[in-house]
N, C-alpha and C positions, 0 to 999 in steps of 0.2 A: 504494500500500500504506500506508494511513493507520493510525496507532496509536491505539487506544482502550483506556484502562486498565480493569481490572475495577472494578466498582462498589464493591467492598469497600474500595478504596483511597481514603481520604478526602483525602489531600494528598500532596505530594511526598516527605515523610518516610516515610510508609507505603510509597510506591512504591520508595524506596531501601532501607529497612531490612528489610522483610519478605522479599524475595528473598534478601538477603544472609544472613539468619539461618535461614530455614526451607526454602529450596529444596534438594531432593535430586535429583541427576542420576545416573541409572543408565547407566553407560558402560563400555566395555572398560577393563581395568586398564592402567595405564601400564607401559612398559618404560623404565627410566632409563638414560641415557647421560651420563657425565661427560666434558666436553671441557676442554682446557687453553686458557687465554687467552694472548695474546702476552706479558703481564707475569707469567707463571707463577702465575696464580691458576686458579680453575676455575669452570665453569658447569654446572649440572645441567639436562639436557634430558629431558623426559618425552614418550615417543612412543606413538602407537597407529598401526599400519601395516596395510596390506592390499595391498601390492605395487602401489601406484598410481604413476602418473607425475606426479602433481600433489600439492602439499603446502601446507597452511596452517600458518603460524608465528604463534603466539598469544603476545602480550605482556600480562602482568597489570598490575594497578594498584598503587598505594602500599600497602606492607605486605601484598601479596597473594602468591599462589603458584599453581602449576599445579593445585592441588586445589580452588580456589575454584569454587563452582557456576557462576559466569558463564563461567569458562574451560572447564570440563568441558562445559557446555551448548553453547558455541560449537564446541568440538571435535567433539562428537557430531553437531551439525548438518552440519558439513563432511564428517565421516566418512560420514554417510548419503548424501552426494552423490558419494562415490567418492574423496575426498581422504585422503591420509595426514595425520596430525596431529603437530605438534611444539609442545608447550607448554613454553616455557623459563622457568626460575626465575632471577631476578636474584641478584647476589652477596649471600649471606647470607639468602636467602629459601627455600632448599630444605631447611631443617632443620639446617644445619650452618654454623658461622661460617666465612666465607671467609678466605683466607690473608693477604691484603694489608690494609693500613690502610684503603684506600678501601672504600666500600660500593657501593651503586647510587645513582643520582639521576635526576632527570627529563630530563636531557639526555644520558644515557650511551649514545649511539649507537654507540660503539666496541664495546660488548658485543653489541648487535644485529647489527652488521656481522660480528662473529666467528661468530655463530649462522648468519647468512645464508650466509657463505662455507663453513661446515661443511656446511650442507644442500645447497649447490650441488655439493659434491664427491660427493654421493650420486646425482648424475645425474638429478635431477628435471627434467622439461621445463617445469614451471610452478610458481611460488611465489606464494602470496597471503599478505599480511601483515595481521593483525588485532590491534589494540591497544585496551586499555581504560584510560581515565583517564590516569594517568601513562604507561602503556604506549602509549596513543594519542598522547601528546605525543612520546614517543621515536620512534614510527613515522613521524609526520609530519615531525619534524625530520630523521630519517635520510633520508627521501625527498627533502626539500628540499636537504640537504647534497649528496646524490648528483647531483641534477639530471638532466641529460641523460646522465650517465655511469652511471646506475643499471643494473644487470644487466637485460638484456632478458627474462630468465626470470621476473622479478617482473611479473606481469600486472595485478594489482589490489591495492588496499589499502583497509581499512575501519578507521576510528578512531571509537570510541564514548565519549561523555561526556568530552570532552577539554578540560582547562584550558589552552587554547592561549596564554593570558596567565597565566603562573605567579604573577606578583606580585599582580595584582588578584584572582585566584582564591584565593590564600593569605589575602588580607585578607577575602574573602567567607566562606571556611570558618571563619575565626576569630571571626566575629560571634557574639553571644550566642545567637542562634537555632540555630546550628550547632555549639555546643560539644560535643554528644554525639559528633560525628565527629572534630573536631580533638583532643579530649582522648584519644580512643581511639588515633588515629594517633600522637600524642605519647607516650603510654604505651608503645606497641610500639617506637617508635624509640629511646626511652631504654633500654629493655631490651636492644636490640641493641648500643647503645654500651657498656653495662655488661658484657655478655658478651664483647665484643671487648677491653675494657679489662683483663679478667682474663688474657687471652692476651698483650696488648701494653701492659702498664702503663707502660712508658717512653715510649710514643708517643701515648697517649690519656689526657688529663687529664679526670677526671669530677667534679672539685671544682666544686660549684655546679650540677651537672646537675639535681638535684631541684628547683631554684628556677626552672628554665625553664618558662614557662607558655604559650608560643605557638609555633607552627610556625616563624614568622619568626625568633624568638629561637634556636630549635634550628638552623635553617639558617645563621644568623649564626655560631653557636658551632662547629658541626660540619660540616654539609654543604658550605658554601662553602670554608672553609680546607682541609679534607681533599682536596677535589677541584680545588683550584687556582683558586678564585674569590676576589675581594677581600672580598666580603661577600654577604649574602643577595640584595640587589637586583642586584648584578653577576651572580650565579648565575641569578636569574630572567630577567634581560634576555638573557643569552647562551644560555639553554636553552629559552626559550619558542618553541614551534613557530610561533607567529603570524608570526614574522619570517623563516620559511623556506617558508611556504606558496606564495609566488609562484614558487619554483623547482621545485616538484614536477612531474614529467614522466611520471607513470603515473596511470591512472584511479584516483581515490581518492574514497571516500565518507566524509564526516564527519557523524556523527549526534549532535547535542547537543539534549537536551530543553529546551524553554523554561522548564520549572519545575525544572530541576536545581538543588538547593540549594548545590552546590559552585561553580558557574560564575558568573563576573562578566559584565557586559555585553560586555566585550571578547572574550568567547569565542564570540560570534556575528558573525563578520566578514562580514556579507552583502555589503556594498559591495565589499570587497576581492576577494571570490570570485565576484561575479555574472557576470563574463565570463572566469573562469579556464578554460582549455582542458581541464584535467584534474581539478580538484577540485570535487566537488559537496557543498554543505552542506545538510543537511536538519535542520529544527528542528521536531520534533513538539511539540504543545502540552504533552504529558504524557510521563512516562517516568521522572522522577526522575534519580538518578545510578546508572548501570549497572543500571537496572531493566527497564522495558519488558516486564513480565509479561504473558503471554497464556495463557489456559487453553484447551487444545485436545487432540485425540486424540494428536498427535505429541509432546506435552509440550515443545514448542519455543517459546521466547520470540520476540516480534516482532522484536527486534534480530537474532536468529540467522537467522530467515527472510529478513530484509532483507539481511543480510550475504551469505548464500549466493546470493540472487537477484542481487545486484550482481556478485558474483565469477564467477558461472557464466553470465552472459548478455553481450550486447553493450553493456550500459549503460556509460556513461562514455566 
């Protein structure tokens, strides 16, 4: 199943930006469920169900949420194959400031574990995990941490456009040619800090926030210390899924386009994975970052067809 981009896409930036801005997905309305976390915070889960015994759990990307077209498109694809759908929102991403000082971050597998355990209590026979970008990193890290102890009900996982090395990918996205992306992420992250500082002024110092000009500076100042890391590099090192891939023990598909503007060379660990018993790495020549547009009667993107095919067959 080889991916070929539409001819109207002239480069990887077109492949990345056009779907993000202009794609519309017609899908069933979500039913929201709020669950409590072990530390007395909350997570908002958005559901579309059809009394199925199998479920897909979808994890979004940096500054995303369950409403993003790539999430809804993937949910629709799995729903059409008979799956129930749970698209979860990270802390602070569902439209409401979360209760605790902590936000979400690229290695927050504790929250994914909370979601998985909650879904297991609903007595599904089969769970499939799908993660995009940051959510892909969380998914891979979670599976690596669990190793052979992962619940047998997780049958497959798919991770798309994954910065498996967070440090070198952060450097890549901060290069001049990618400033349109990094500045947008930074603007949204700063807004989240300001909103939380209004609620917790004694715990969150926003002096100098406006002067932060790179994602690494932001992670040094906020992400790392808030979440218990020494600095940004310590955070990237401890949370990069690259260092957890060897321990994954469920059939897992990683799709990273060769022309992804966000990903460093380290995000294509072909040698590391060439003999892996469970992880398959596919590197299409095209696709951009969370792109993979395909025009067809089903209005289904290539990445969605590929994910459903991997999850629903004996592949892996």
